[in-house]
C-alpha positions in Angstrom: -0.3 0.1 0.0 1.6 3.4 -0.9 2.5 5.8 1.6 0.2 8.7 1.7 1.3 12.1 2.8 0.2 13.7 6.4 -2.4 16.4 5.7 -0.8 19.7 6.2 -1.8 20.9 10.1 0.4 24.3 9.6 3.6 25.4 10.8 4.0 25.0 14.7 3.4 27.7 16.9 6.8 29.3 18.2 5.8 31.2 21.0 3.1 32.8 23.4 3.1 36.4 24.7 0.7 37.8 27.0 0.3 40.9 28.5 -2.2 43.3 30.7 -3.3 47.3 30.4 -5.2 48.6 33.0 -7.5 51.6 31.4 -9.3 54.0 33.9 -13.3 54.4 33.2 -14.3 57.7 31.9 -16.3 58.1 34.6 -17.4 56.1 37.9 -19.2 53.2 36.9 -21.7 50.6 38.5 -24.3 48.0 37.9 -26.7 46.2 40.6 -24.3 44.2 42.1 -20.6 45.7 41.4 -18.5 49.2 41.2 -15.4 50.0 39.3 -13.3 52.4 38.1 -10.6 50.7 35.5 -10.9 47.8 33.0 -8.0 45.8 32.6 -7.6 44.3 28.9 -5.5 41.4 28.3 -3.6 40.9 24.9 -2.3 37.5 24.0 0.0 37.0 20.8 1.1 34.0 19.1 3.9 33.6 16.0 4.1 30.7 14.0 4.9 30.7 9.9 5.5 34.4 9.9 2.3 35.3 10.9 1.3 36.6 14.4 -2.0 36.1 15.9 -3.9 38.5 18.3 -6.1 37.5 20.8 -7.5 39.4 23.5 -10.1 39.5 26.6 -10.9 41.4 29.5 -10.0 39.8 33.2 -7.6 40.3 35.9 -4.3 40.5 35.4 -3.9 37.1 37.5 -4.4 35.5 34.1 -1.1 36.1 32.8 0.5 33.6 35.3 -2.0 30.8 34.1 -1.1 31.8 30.4 2.7 31.4 30.8 3.0 29.1 33.5 0.3 26.6 32.4 -0.7 27.1 28.9 2.2 28.7 26.9 4.0 25.1 27.7 1.2 23.0 26.1 0.4 25.2 23.2 4.3 25.9 22.0 5.3 23.2 19.3 1.6 22.4 18.3 0.5 22.7 14.8 -1.2 26.5 14.4 -4.1 24.9 12.2 -4.9 22.2 14.8 -7.2 24.0 17.1 -8.9 21.4 18.6 -5.7 19.7 19.8 -4.7 23.0 21.3 -8.0 23.5 22.9 -8.0 20.2 24.6 -4.4 20.7 25.7 -5.4 24.1 27.2 -8.4 23.0 29.1 -6.5 19.6 30.6 -3.8 22.0 31.6 -6.1 24.0 34.0 -8.0 20.9 35.6 -6.6 21.3 38.9 -7.0 25.4 38.9 -11.0 24.8 38.2 -12.8 24.8 35.0 -14.2 28.4 35.3 -12.9 31.8 36.6 -9.5 33.4 35.9 -8.3 29.8 34.6 -10.9 29.8 31.5 -10.2 33.3 30.9 -6.9 32.7 30.3 -7.9 30.0 28.1 -10.0 32.2 26.2 -7.7 34.8 25.3 -5.4 32.1 24.0 -8.2 30.4 22.2 -9.1 33.8 20.4 -5.2 34.3 19.6 -5.0 30.7 17.9 -8.6 31.6 15.8 -7.0 34.9 14.6 -3.6 33.2 13.6 -5.2 30.3 12.0 -7.6 32.8 10.0 -4.3 34.9 9.1 -2.4 31.8 8.2 -5.0 31.2 5.3 -5.0 34.6 4.5 -9.0 35.0 5.5 -11.2 37.1 7.9 -12.5 35.0 10.3 -16.1 35.2 9.4 -15.1 33.6 6.1 -13.4 31.0 7.7 -16.4 29.8 9.9 -18.7 30.4 7.1 -20.5 33.7 6.9 -24.1 33.8 7.5 -24.7 37.7 7.3 -22.8 40.6 6.0 -23.6 42.4 9.4 -24.6 41.6 13.0 -26.9 43.8 14.8 -26.0 45.4 18.0 -27.7 47.3 21.2 -25.6 50.3 22.8 -25.1 49.5 26.2 -24.2 51.5 29.5 -26.8 53.4 31.6 -24.7 52.3 34.8 -26.4 52.7 38.0 -23.6 55.7 39.1 -25.2 57.9 36.5 -27.5 60.5 37.2 -30.4 61.2 35.2 -28.7 63.8 32.7 -25.8 61.1 32.1 -28.4 58.3 31.8 -30.5 60.5 29.3 -27.9 61.6 27.6 -26.1 58.2 26.6 -29.1 56.5 25.8 -30.3 59.3 23.5 -27.2 59.4 21.7 -27.2 55.8 20.8 -30.6 56.1 19.5 -30.1 59.7 17.4 -26.8 57.8 16.1 -29.5 54.9 14.7 -29.0 52.2 17.1 -32.7 50.9 17.7 -32.0 49.3 20.9 -30.2 50.3 24.0 -29.7 48.9 27.4 -29.4 50.3 31.3 -28.3 48.9 34.6 -30.7 48.7 37.1 -30.7 46.6 40.5 -28.6 48.5 42.7 -31.3 50.9 44.4 -34.7 49.2 43.3 -36.8 51.6 44.8 -35.4 54.4 42.3 -35.5 51.5 39.2 -38.7 52.5 38.1 -38.3 56.4 37.8 -34.9 55.7 36.3 -36.6 53.6 33.8 -39.4 55.7 33.2 -37.0 58.6 32.7 -35.1 56.3 30.0 -38.0 55.4 27.8 -38.8 59.5 27.6 -35.2 60.1 26.6 -34.9 57.6 23.9 -38.7 58.0 22.7 -41.3 55.1 22.0 -39.6 53.5 19.1 -36.3 52.5 20.4 -36.0 49.1 22.3 -35.4 49.2 25.6 -33.2 46.8 27.4 -32.4 46.3 31.3 -29.7 44.5 33.3 -30.2 43.8 36.7 -26.8 41.7 36.7 -28.5 39.4 39.5 -29.4 42.0 42.0 -33.0 41.0 42.7 -34.6 38.1 44.8 -37.0 36.2 42.8 -40.3 38.0 44.3 -38.8 41.4 43.5 -37.6 40.5 40.2 -41.2 39.5 39.4 -42.6 42.7 40.8 -40.1 44.9 38.7 -41.1 43.2 35.3 -45.0 44.6 35.9 -42.6 47.8 35.8 -41.1 46.9 32.9 -44.1 45.9 30.8 -45.4 49.5 31.4 -42.5 51.2 29.7 -42.3 48.5 27.1 -39.2 47.1 28.2 -38.0 44.0 25.8 -35.1 42.3 27.6 -34.8 41.5 31.2 -31.2 40.4 31.6 -30.1 38.3 35.1 -33.0 39.4 37.0 -31.6 37.0 39.5 -28.5 35.4 39.9 -27.5 33.5 36.8 -26.6 30.5 38.6 -30.1 30.4 40.2 -31.4 28.1 37.3 -34.4 27.7 39.2 -35.1 31.5 40.2 -34.3 32.3 36.4 -36.7 29.3 35.5 -39.6 30.8 37.8 -39.4 34.4 36.9 -39.2 33.7 33.0 -42.6 31.7 33.4 -44.2 34.6 35.1 -42.9 37.9 33.3 -45.6 39.8 30.9 -45.6 38.8 27.4 -43.1 40.0 25.4 -40.3 40.1 27.8 -37.1 37.9 27.1 -35.2 36.8 30.5 -31.8 36.2 29.3 -28.5 35.2 31.1 -25.3 33.5 30.4 -22.4 35.9 30.2 -20.9 33.8 33.2 -21.0 30.6 31.1 -17.3 29.3 31.2 -18.1 25.9 29.6 -20.3 24.2 27.5 -22.2 22.5 30.4 -22.8 26.0 31.8 -25.1 27.0 28.7 -26.4 23.2 28.3 -28.0 23.4 32.1 -29.1 27.2 31.8 -30.8 25.9 28.3 -31.9 22.6 29.8 -33.6 24.2 33.0 -35.7 26.4 30.8 -34.2 29.4 32.2 -33.8 31.8 29.5 -35.4 32.9 26.5 -32.2 34.0 25.2 -28.9 33.0 25.9 -25.7 34.9 26.4 -22.2 34.2 25.8 -18.9 35.8 26.1 -15.6 34.7 24.2 -13.6 36.5 26.6 -14.8 33.8 29.5 -15.7 30.9 27.0 -13.5 31.6 24.4 -14.2 31.3 20.4 -14.5 27.6 20.6 -16.8 28.0 23.4 -18.8 30.5 21.6 -19.1 27.9 18.7 -20.4 25.2 21.3 -22.9 27.5 22.8 -24.4 28.5 19.2 -24.7 24.5 18.6 -26.6 24.4 21.8 -28.9 27.5 21.1 -29.5 25.6 17.6 -30.4 22.2 19.3 -32.6 23.9 21.7 -34.2 26.0 19.4 -32.9 29.3 21.3 -31.3 32.5 20.3 -27.8 33.9 21.3 -26.6 37.2 22.4 -22.9 38.1 22.1 -22.0 39.7 25.6 -19.6 42.6 25.3 -16.2 42.7 23.6 -17.4 43.9 20.1 -14.1 43.4 18.1 -14.1 39.8 19.6 -17.7 38.9 18.6 -18.3 40.4 15.2 -17.2 37.7 12.9 -18.7 35.3 15.1 -21.9 37.0 14.9 -22.0 37.5 11.3 -20.9 33.3 11.2 -23.5 31.7 13.6 -27.0 31.3 12.8 -28.3 31.4 15.9 -26.7 34.9 17.0 -29.5 37.5 17.3 -27.2 40.7 18.3 -24.5 41.8 19.8 -23.6 44.3 23.3 -22.0 47.5 21.7 -20.7 48.0 25.7 -19.7 51.3 26.4 -16.4 50.4 28.2 -14.9 48.0 25.9 -16.1 50.4 22.6 -14.3 53.1 24.3 -10.8 51.0 24.9 -11.3 48.9 21.3 -11.3 52.3 19.8 -8.5 54.1 21.4 -6.1 50.5 21.3 -7.2 48.8 18.4 -6.5 49.4 14.9 -9.3 48.0 12.6 -12.1 48.6 15.2 -15.1 49.2 13.2 -18.4 51.6 14.5 -22.1 50.8 13.8 -23.9 52.0 10.9 -27.8 51.8 10.8 -27.5 49.6 14.2 -25.2 47.0 12.7 -21.6 46.2 12.7 -20.0 44.6 9.7 -16.4 43.4 9.5 -13.8 44.8 7.2 -13.3 41.6 4.9 -10.2 42.9 3.6 -8.5 42.2 6.9 -7.8 38.8 7.9 -8.3 37.3 11.0 -10.3 39.2 13.5 -9.5 42.6 11.7 -7.9 44.1 14.7 -4.6 44.7 16.0 -3.2 46.3 18.8 -1.7 49.9 19.0 1.1 49.0 20.7 2.7 52.5 21.2 -0.7 53.7 22.3 -1.4 50.9 24.9 2.1 51.3 26.7 0.9 54.1 29.0 -1.7 51.5 30.4 0.8 48.4 30.7 0.8 46.4 34.0 
């Protein structure tokens, strides 16, 4: 029997490098359960075959030691096109650190760089590598922090509506007694035709979440994100089964593994699943989309618009992606190739391979940790 040549799995990955950058917010920010004044950007570069892969995420700088100590040793030397092997090796490497949290976010940042590298080696934008399903993906403007006064809230949401984004999201849940007035003010600012979304970040107990749903219905709110904490599948399902018609209950941004998404869907806890590739990886986001197809549920991408843009154009279940104020600001400042919405949609630049963005190294240096 004649010898058969092994298929080309691409050049070996030569090195994995990671860095962190802490960017202050432009104003104090808070949601229903957390406050912050800066966002840490994690950047990963991989080299192979004369090309450089770029991946990123938003996480604590503690992920750097996970990348350098656990992930780089199992990725370097592997074929750059053999992504499932890299994914499985990284997931095995973090076994004793836990499957979620910072360890999973370290895997996610390297995974993004691997997908970017593969697409660049094949000289394709990631959307075409995955198989493009649409030319652009709808977005919703997201911010409306609980730390904003009424003028800030109205100005930000109305600004997105005036720019042609037909759906906007605000934070609620920190001061429940103030939420009805804030929601009414937001509705007044954006007018009757712009869709209004709210995100409680798990700030309500179940009965309070149900009571707030009546307020949401009065203001024609369409999207009720994490009314109770994501891990409370029974509570989410209870709320979902009792909110007024027309309000989608959603959660999933804290999903780190396919099991996290599978359990949310199997519990009938959400109308729309959310997933965040900075936490579950691009590979995990693709798995989440497959689970949504199996459960006949739509999928929404959480934050990091430059990371999710190509995924949103390639994966059928994706309904929209979050155009989140903090990340939009950072990616606009520090990424070459970041795109802006047109008519409420983001379209990738298909002349650029991979994710289509690169770090502006000189601009980022002043934020380096």
